[in-house]
RODO-2510 file (C-alpha; in nm, 4 decimals, decimal comma):
residues 410
     n   res          X          Y          Z
     1     m     6,1953     1,6422     2,0945
     2     a     6,1003     1,9438     1,8810
     3     p     6,2038     1,9081     1,5115
     4     s     6,5343     2,0405     1,3989
     5     s     6,3592     2,3285     1,2091
     6     e     6,1967     2,4677     1,4934
     7     t     6,3852     2,7841     1,5956
     8     r     6,3494     3,0713     1,8808
     9     a     6,1482     3,2516     1,6527
    10     t     5,8842     3,0352     1,6083
    11     l     5,8307     3,0228     2,0144
    12     w     5,8237     3,3982     2,0148
    13     v     5,5626     3,3835     1,7167
    14     i     5,3387     3,1373     1,9509
    15     l     5,3607     3,3528     2,2274
    16     a     5,3069     3,6603     2,0650
    17     s     4,9857     3,5121     1,8991
    18     a     4,8914     3,3960     2,2581
    19     t     4,8408     3,7592     2,3815
    20     l     4,6343     3,8602     2,0747
    21     t     4,3608     3,6193     2,2171
    22     v     4,3672     3,8067     2,5169
    23     m     4,3429     4,1519     2,3494
    24     a     4,0323     4,0496     2,1516
    25     g     3,7975     4,2015     2,3675
    26     a     4,0013     4,3638     2,5965
    27     i     4,1683     4,6383     2,4155
    28     l     3,8003     4,7754     2,3684
    29     g     3,6929     4,7693     2,7108
    30     p     3,8047     5,1111     2,7960
    31     i     3,6354     5,2934     2,4788
    32     v     3,2839     5,1289     2,5455
    33     p     3,0979     5,4964     2,6045
    34     a     3,2669     5,6106     2,3096
    35     i     3,1430     5,3559     2,1106
    36     q     2,8402     5,4063     2,2405
    37     a     2,8196     5,7580     2,1983
    38     n     2,9573     5,7773     1,8724
    39     l     2,7324     5,4932     1,6848
    40     g     2,4419     5,6214     1,8796
    41     v     2,3416     5,2948     2,0469
    42     s     2,2156     5,1929     2,3820
    43     e     2,4918     5,0532     2,6536
    44     s     2,3821     4,7044     2,5928
    45     l     2,4150     4,7204     2,2165
    46     a     2,7807     4,8602     2,2799
    47     g     2,8504     4,5875     2,5050
    48     l     2,7862     4,3502     2,1991
    49     i     3,1012     4,4836     2,0501
    50     i     3,2927     4,3196     2,3280
    51     t     3,0972     4,0013     2,3570
    52     t     3,0180     3,8892     2,0208
    53     h     3,3797     3,7750     1,9425
    54     g     3,3517     3,5170     2,2756
    55     a     3,0243     3,3509     2,1302
    56     l     3,1903     3,3162     1,7719
    57     i     3,4626     3,1599     1,9805
    58     v     3,2646     2,8692     2,1283
    59     v     3,0909     2,7872     1,8287
    60     f     3,3827     2,7835     1,6181
    61     s     3,6213     2,6350     1,8257
    62     p     3,5224     2,2676     1,7484
    63     v     3,5480     2,3771     1,3943
    64     a     3,8866     2,4831     1,4037
    65     g     4,0052     2,1811     1,5948
    66     w     3,8640     1,9561     1,3182
    67     v     4,0463     2,1350     1,0494
    68     v     4,3687     2,1265     1,2746
    69     d     4,3346     1,7588     1,3005
    70     r     4,3195     1,7207     0,9467
    71     v     4,5421     1,9299     0,7863
    72     g     4,8056     2,0209     1,0816
    73     p     4,7862     2,3083     1,2998
    74     r     5,0548     2,5382     1,0868
    75     r     4,7977     2,6424     0,7829
    76     p     4,5014     2,7176     1,0436
    77     f     4,7351     2,8955     1,2996
    78     v     4,8572     3,1302     1,0045
    79     g     4,5328     3,1954     0,8346
    80     g     4,3746     3,2591     1,1558
    81     l     4,6291     3,5276     1,2369
    82     l     4,5221     3,6785     0,8675
    83     l     4,1409     3,6659     0,9468
    84     y     4,2221     3,7912     1,2719
    85     g     4,3898     4,1192     1,1675
    86     v     4,1039     4,1688     0,8879
    87     g     3,8183     4,1193     1,1136
    88     g     3,9766     4,3363     1,3974
    89     g     4,1228     4,5908     1,2053
    90     a     3,7985     4,6530     0,9910
    91     g     3,6908     4,8779     1,2813
    92     l     3,9344     5,1698     1,1453
    93     a     3,6879     5,2234     0,8551
    94     v     3,3638     5,1257     1,0088
    95     d     3,1536     5,3733     1,1297
    96     s     2,8105     5,1998     1,1902
    97     f     2,6938     4,9237     1,3961
    98     g     2,5808     4,6224     1,1841
    99     p     2,9219     4,6118     0,9822
   100     l     3,1103     4,6492     1,3123
   101     l     2,9355     4,3661     1,4498
   102     a     3,0053     4,1814     1,1363
   103     s     3,3646     4,2305     1,1619
   104     r     3,3523     4,1039     1,5408
   105     a     3,2278     3,7979     1,4240
   106     v     3,4834     3,7856     1,2005
   107     l     3,7415     3,8326     1,4762
   108     g     3,5903     3,5733     1,6505
   109     v     3,6278     3,3164     1,4017
   110     g     4,0199     3,4143     1,3658
   111     v     4,0465     3,3721     1,7434
   112     a     3,9341     3,0224     1,7495
   113     f     4,1962     2,9327     1,4810
   114     v     4,4641     3,1399     1,6583
   115     y     4,3643     2,9630     1,9829
   116     t     4,3217     2,5984     1,8712
   117     g     4,6223     2,6335     1,6616
   118     v     4,8616     2,8040     1,9419
   119     t     4,7796     2,5148     2,1477
   120     v     4,8085     2,2109     1,8962
   121     l     5,1442     2,3789     1,7689
   122     i     5,2807     2,3340     2,1430
   123     y     5,1664     2,0144     2,1709
   124     e     5,3500     1,8766     1,8447
   125     l     5,6430     2,0827     1,8576
   126     y     5,7816     2,0346     2,2428
   127     e     5,7627     1,7188     2,4395
   128     g     5,8053     1,6743     2,8323
   129     a     5,9689     1,9489     3,0026
   130     r     5,9918     2,1362     2,7257
   131     m     5,6137     2,1008     2,6692
   132     d     5,5285     2,2335     3,0136
   133     r     5,7714     2,5228     2,9764
   134     a     5,5881     2,6303     2,6416
   135     l     5,2869     2,5599     2,8135
   136     g     5,3711     2,7760     3,1053
   137     l     5,4885     3,0677     2,8883
   138     r     5,1820     3,0619     2,6978
   139     s     4,9924     3,1398     3,0121
   140     s     5,2357     3,3978     3,1115
   141     a     5,1851     3,5604     2,7667
   142     n     4,8006     3,5582     2,7958
   143     s     4,8634     3,7283     3,1666
   144     v     5,0851     3,9664     2,9753
   145     g     4,8395     4,0659     2,7323
   146     a     4,5592     4,1216     2,9769
   147     v     4,7755     4,4071     3,1336
   148     v     4,9387     4,5637     2,8237
   149     w     4,6665     4,5627     2,5755
   150     p     4,4072     4,7281     2,7988
   151     l     4,6335     5,0174     2,8882
   152     l     4,7293     5,0514     2,5285
   153     g     4,3366     5,0421     2,3967
   154     g     4,2636     5,3199     2,6651
   155     a     4,5882     5,5531     2,5628
   156     l     4,4627     5,5064     2,1726
   157     g     4,1395     5,6003     2,2600
   158     a     4,2205     5,9319     2,3934
   159     l     4,2900     5,9976     2,0180
   160     s     3,9624     5,8522     1,8952
   161     w     3,7299     5,5956     1,9550
   162     q     3,8574     5,3908     1,6090
   163     a     4,1954     5,4250     1,7065
   164     p     4,2520     5,1277     1,9374
   165     f     4,1198     4,9038     1,6268
   166     a     4,4316     4,9599     1,4487
   167     v     4,6420     4,7510     1,7251
   168     y     4,4389     4,4343     1,5624
   169     l     4,6431     4,4977     1,2510
   170     v     4,9318     4,3745     1,4161
   171     a     4,8197     4,0225     1,3557
   172     v     4,8984     4,0580     0,9805
   173     p     5,2599     4,0848     0,9632
   174     l     5,2353     3,8420     1,2748
   175     g     5,0986     3,5819     1,0382
   176     l     5,3279     3,6287     0,7597
   177     i     5,5989     3,5898     1,0021
   178     a     5,4598     3,2589     1,1114
   179     a     5,4430     3,1268     0,7591
   180     a     5,7820     3,1873     0,7546
   181     t     5,9221     3,0465     1,0856
   182     v     5,6587     2,7994     1,2010
   183     p     5,7451     2,4661     1,0721
   184     e     5,5316     2,1868     0,9544
   185     t     5,4396     1,9427     1,2045
   186     a     5,4217     1,5581     1,1628
   187     r     5,0711     1,4190     1,1885
   188     r     5,0383     1,1261     1,4015
   189     s     4,8449     0,8247     1,2529
   190     h     4,5311     0,7209     1,4677
   191     d     4,4710     0,4342     1,2194
   192     a     4,8571     0,3031     1,2873
   193     d     4,7762     0,3230     1,6553
   194     s     4,4724     0,1781     1,6802
   195     d     4,4562    -0,1194     1,4194
   196     g     4,8358    -0,1369     1,3411
   197     g     4,8056     0,0379     1,0306
   198     s     4,4771    -0,1250     0,9018
   199     s     4,3073     0,1868     0,7471
   200     t     4,0811     0,0008     0,5005
   201     a     3,9163    -0,2058     0,7694
   202     e     3,6418     0,0681     0,8570
   203     s     3,4302     0,1999     0,6076
   204     g     3,3855     0,5642     0,5494
   205     t     3,0378     0,5722     0,7506
   206     a     3,2160     0,3940     1,0203
   207     s     3,5025     0,6381     1,0444
   208     r     3,2893     0,9295     1,0101
   209     l     3,0884     0,8001     1,3321
   210     r     3,3974     0,7283     1,5396
   211     r     3,4591     1,1137     1,4991
   212     g     3,1325     1,2100     1,5240
   213     l     2,9269     1,2470     1,8501
   214     a     2,9506     0,8463     1,9368
   215     g     3,3034     0,9021     1,9070
   216     v     3,3037     1,2064     2,1446
   217     v     3,1215     1,0157     2,3801
   218     s     3,3418     0,6886     2,4029
   219     v     3,6404     0,9003     2,4504
   220     f     3,4823     1,0650     2,7386
   221     r     3,3691     0,7451     2,8917
   222     a     3,7019     0,5583     2,8124
   223     r     3,8737     0,8872     2,9556
   224     p     3,6459     1,0817     3,2218
   225     g     3,9304     1,3012     3,3557
   226     l     3,8605     1,5271     3,0493
   227     l     3,5516     1,6590     3,1609
   228     g     3,6709     1,7083     3,5038
   229     v     3,9733     1,9439     3,3007
   230     y     3,6934     2,1119     3,0770
   231     l     3,4849     2,1809     3,3953
   232     l     3,8134     2,3202     3,5633
   233     y     3,8780     2,5498     3,2977
   234     f     3,5103     2,6488     3,2496
   235     g     3,5159     2,7619     3,6405
   236     t     3,8412     2,9063     3,6384
   237     n     3,7632     3,1633     3,3599
   238     a     3,4086     3,2181     3,5330
   239     l     3,5940     3,2959     3,8705
   240     l     3,8182     3,5211     3,6663
   241     y     3,5210     3,6924     3,5413
   242     a     3,3734     3,7641     3,8519
   243     i     3,7059     3,9620     3,9269
   244     i     3,7202     4,1338     3,6204
   245     v     3,2863     4,2367     3,6289
   246     f     3,2390     4,3029     3,9926
   247     y     3,5700     4,3974     4,1497
   248     p     3,5239     4,7678     4,0318
   249     q     3,2013     4,7751     4,1949
   250     l     3,3887     4,6616     4,5159
   251     l     3,6289     4,8993     4,4717
   252     a     3,3616     5,1877     4,4161
   253     e     3,2363     5,0827     4,7256
   254     l     3,5982     5,1627     4,9167
   255     g     3,5863     5,4855     4,7370
   256     i     3,7957     5,3864     4,4483
   257     t     3,6304     5,5105     4,1405
   258     a     3,9654     5,6508     3,8722
   259     s     3,9491     5,4095     3,5880
   260     t     4,3290     5,3999     3,6069
   261     t     4,3475     5,3249     3,9719
   262     i     4,0715     5,0354     3,8993
   263     s     4,3239     4,9127     3,5947
   264     l     4,6025     4,8944     3,8116
   265     y     4,4217     4,6518     4,0451
   266     l     4,3192     4,4250     3,7496
   267     a     4,6758     4,4656     3,6120
   268     a     4,8068     4,3136     3,9209
   269     n     4,5709     4,0311     3,8826
   270     g     4,7457     3,9351     3,5635
   271     a     5,1008     4,0206     3,6610
   272     a     5,0716     3,7596     3,9309
   273     g     4,9349     3,5021     3,6951
   274     g     5,1969     3,5687     3,4471
   275     v     5,4820     3,4931     3,7580
   276     s     5,3045     3,1637     3,8497
   277     a     5,2745     3,0381     3,5119
   278     a     5,6247     3,1328     3,4013
   279     l     5,7272     2,9267     3,6905
   280     y     5,5012     2,6483     3,5972
   281     d     5,7499     2,4103     3,4499
   282     r     5,9786     2,4634     3,7584
   283     l     5,7091     2,3773     3,9790
   284     v     5,5649     2,0882     3,8055
   285     t     5,8927     1,8975     3,8266
   286     r     5,8724     1,9052     4,2009
   287     v     5,4972     1,8133     4,2630
   288     s     5,2178     1,6949     4,0542
   289     r     4,9782     1,8941     3,8563
   290     h     4,6897     1,7917     4,0964
   291     a     4,8901     1,9569     4,3857
   292     l     4,9396     2,2894     4,1795
   293     v     4,5491     2,2883     4,1060
   294     g     4,4976     2,1979     4,4784
   295     a     4,7022     2,5244     4,5820
   296     a     4,5365     2,7311     4,2815
   297     l     4,1813     2,6218     4,4689
   298     a     4,3366     2,7236     4,8296
   299     l     4,4739     3,0515     4,6887
   300     w     4,1271     3,1593     4,5222
   301     v     3,9610     3,0801     4,8462
   302     v     4,2019     3,3318     5,0189
   303     a     4,1336     3,5808     4,7540
   304     f     3,7750     3,5647     4,7468
   305     a     3,7737     3,5690     5,1572
   306     a     4,0092     3,8866     5,1471
   307     a     3,7834     4,0260     4,8839
   308     t     3,4659     3,9733     5,0930
   309     l     3,6191     4,1457     5,4017
   310     a     3,8100     4,4298     5,2355
   311     t     3,7602     4,7579     5,3868
   312     s     4,0294     4,9824     5,2391
   313     a     4,2470     5,0236     4,8975
   314     a     4,5270     4,8082     5,0740
   315     t     4,3495     4,5438     5,2017
   316     a     4,1933     4,5198     4,8165
   317     v     4,5149     4,4335     4,7038
   318     p     4,5529     4,0666     4,7866
   319     a     4,2499     3,9127     4,6714
   320     v     4,3666     4,0015     4,3080
   321     l     4,7308     3,8984     4,3786
   322     a     4,6294     3,5529     4,5034
   323     f     4,3470     3,4708     4,2469
   324     g     4,6079     3,5582     3,9522
   325     l     4,8888     3,3391     4,1261
   326     g     4,6069     3,0404     4,1038
   327     q     4,4813     3,1321     3,7538
   328     g     4,8666     3,1303     3,6394
   329     l     4,9149     2,7516     3,7598
   330     v     4,5769     2,6177     3,6492
   331     f     4,5895     2,7137     3,2950
   332     p     4,8774     2,5383     3,1764
   333     a     4,7799     2,2333     3,3802
   334     s     4,4679     2,2571     3,2079
   335     f     4,6458     2,2320     2,8529
   336     a     4,9188     1,9643     2,9654
   337     w     4,5938     1,7392     3,0842
   338     v     4,4440     1,7627     2,7518
   339     e     4,7553     1,6723     2,5724
   340     a     4,8082     1,3688     2,7912
   341     l     4,4526     1,2356     2,7849
   342     a     4,3180     1,3115     2,4112
   343     p     4,3483     1,0610     2,1541
   344     a     4,6993     1,1648     1,9488
   345     d     4,5164     1,2513     1,6383
   346     r     4,2210     1,4382     1,7803
   347     q     4,4404     1,6782     2,0208
   348     g     4,2826     1,9831     1,7881
   349     q     3,9448     1,8604     1,8555
   350     f     3,9714     1,8119     2,2083
   351     s     4,1934     2,1330     2,2901
   352     s     3,9315     2,3165     2,0989
   353     y     3,6509     2,2074     2,3587
   354     l     3,8776     2,3589     2,6209
   355     a     3,8570     2,6857     2,4289
   356     s     3,4983     2,6390     2,4331
   357     a     3,4276     2,5788     2,7960
   358     g     3,6468     2,8782     2,8626
   359     y     3,5002     3,1414     2,6945
   360     t     3,1721     2,9846     2,8049
   361     g     3,2589     3,0424     3,1236
   362     q     3,3538     3,4253     3,0766
   363     f     3,0158     3,4661     2,8729
   364     v     2,7966     3,3049     3,1803
   365     s     2,9854     3,4579     3,4733
   366     p     2,7875     3,7788     3,4920
   367     v     2,4848     3,5582     3,4793
   368     l     2,5640     3,3496     3,7645
   369     f     2,6876     3,5768     3,9837
   370     g     2,5057     3,9164     3,8963
   371     p     2,1614     3,7994     4,0750
   372     l     2,3769     3,7991     4,3989
   373     v     2,4458     4,1724     4,4094
   374     p     2,0852     4,3062     4,4480
   375     a     2,0093     4,0502     4,7312
   376     f     2,3637     4,0321     4,9132
   377     g     2,5527     4,3170     4,7583
   378     v     2,8921     4,2762     4,5609
   379     r     3,0638     4,1001     4,8458
   380     g     2,7567     3,8556     4,8123
   381     v     2,9351     3,7603     4,4685
   382     f     3,2897     3,7128     4,6145
   383     a     3,1536     3,4962     4,9347
   384     a     2,9591     3,2770     4,6814
   385     a     3,2792     3,2499     4,4383
   386     g     3,5065     3,1660     4,7711
   387     l     3,2222     2,8781     4,8360
   388     a     3,2576     2,7886     4,4684
   389     a     3,6307     2,7345     4,5362
   390     v     3,5910     2,5058     4,8396
   391     g     3,3512     2,2944     4,6240
   392     g     3,6300     2,2517     4,3779
   393     g     3,8963     2,1627     4,6447
   394     v     3,6637     1,9129     4,7817
   395     a     3,5735     1,7512     4,4408
   396     l     3,9619     1,7465     4,3578
   397     a     4,0201     1,5576     4,6951
   398     v     3,7428     1,2992     4,6407
   399     a     3,8552     1,2236     4,3141
   400     l     4,2013     1,1791     4,4143
   401     r     4,0979     0,9444     4,7088
   402     r     3,8966     0,7471     4,4502
   403     r     4,1904     0,7465     4,2250
   404     a     4,3947     0,5931     4,4701
   405     r     4,1583     0,3271     4,5532
   406     a     4,1374     0,2267     4,2163
   407     d     4,5085     0,1983     4,1600
   408     s     4,5476     0,0120     4,5031
   409     s     4,2904    -0,2764     4,4296
   410     a     4,4348    -0,3002     4,0554
***
């Protein structure tokens, strides 16, 4: 159960911080043209302001996991919030491309520490049904952030192109509140778990090897399900960004071009994910996580089929709703599986790989699906995404069948 010092304020700080990891890039989406015009750069360079932080998250998430495993999640989490506020808020004062890009890199490092810190704090402050509840609320908070922050960014962008950067500064007082409300968590002793408390049996070199690449490989060999979780999370984020990047193009084919109207479709996706994620803890008491993921994959097949066949503004709605409902089930299930499968003293490390997998999926999504547009049109993207969802369902069924055979022969 959670430590006695854990309060309701702690959960609210964690959930508020979870929305910031979504905000990092989304809040600037509506002002990319204004950034391009005011800095005098090309569209692709202006786009780097949105994507650079993601590359830094992929690179620095394992570093964040390493730090969390050694000092606990609280201090890296608080430090990440402060770094987030400084890196993101710097855009208020920066008016040239190079320094602004550098500030976005700082933001990415901060997000890496916040993302991993949030994950491990939930693992260590909650157990059982309470952890499922917290993970579901964390994913729901992400979805709420995906709805609210872009709308706020667009509204502030009407004042000036730099005004949206002020929102990042909310991380600074949030970090101070976190320092006052988030408790230290008890660190688990890997040595006690593995060799009865004899931590002197290994030399320093052997210990470093165990925690290095060889150690990671050995964990994956012993617990291959982890690789499946990372692949699931990668695929979920790649499919999500297929919606974010290409759905506006589909809507344009249907005569829907107003940015406010397009944002409502994307907001509907986030809202649907928020609803299913908030219900996750109740659903997982009735059916297994595998069943929930299977349901999500079925929803995605329906979603992408609906997108491929959409012919009007009304028929374009079910696709974003169905995808969002599935996404809200997969995200908390993925985090729960990592908690269950990762070594107890290395949850920071292995949860950080989940962050890297997710942001890599977001980054490569346009690369994977973009070439289909010239050849098959934008509907070809959603047809391919639907086939990917079918493939995921087949892979899940095969894995469950093998597991059942292994259990029956044991």
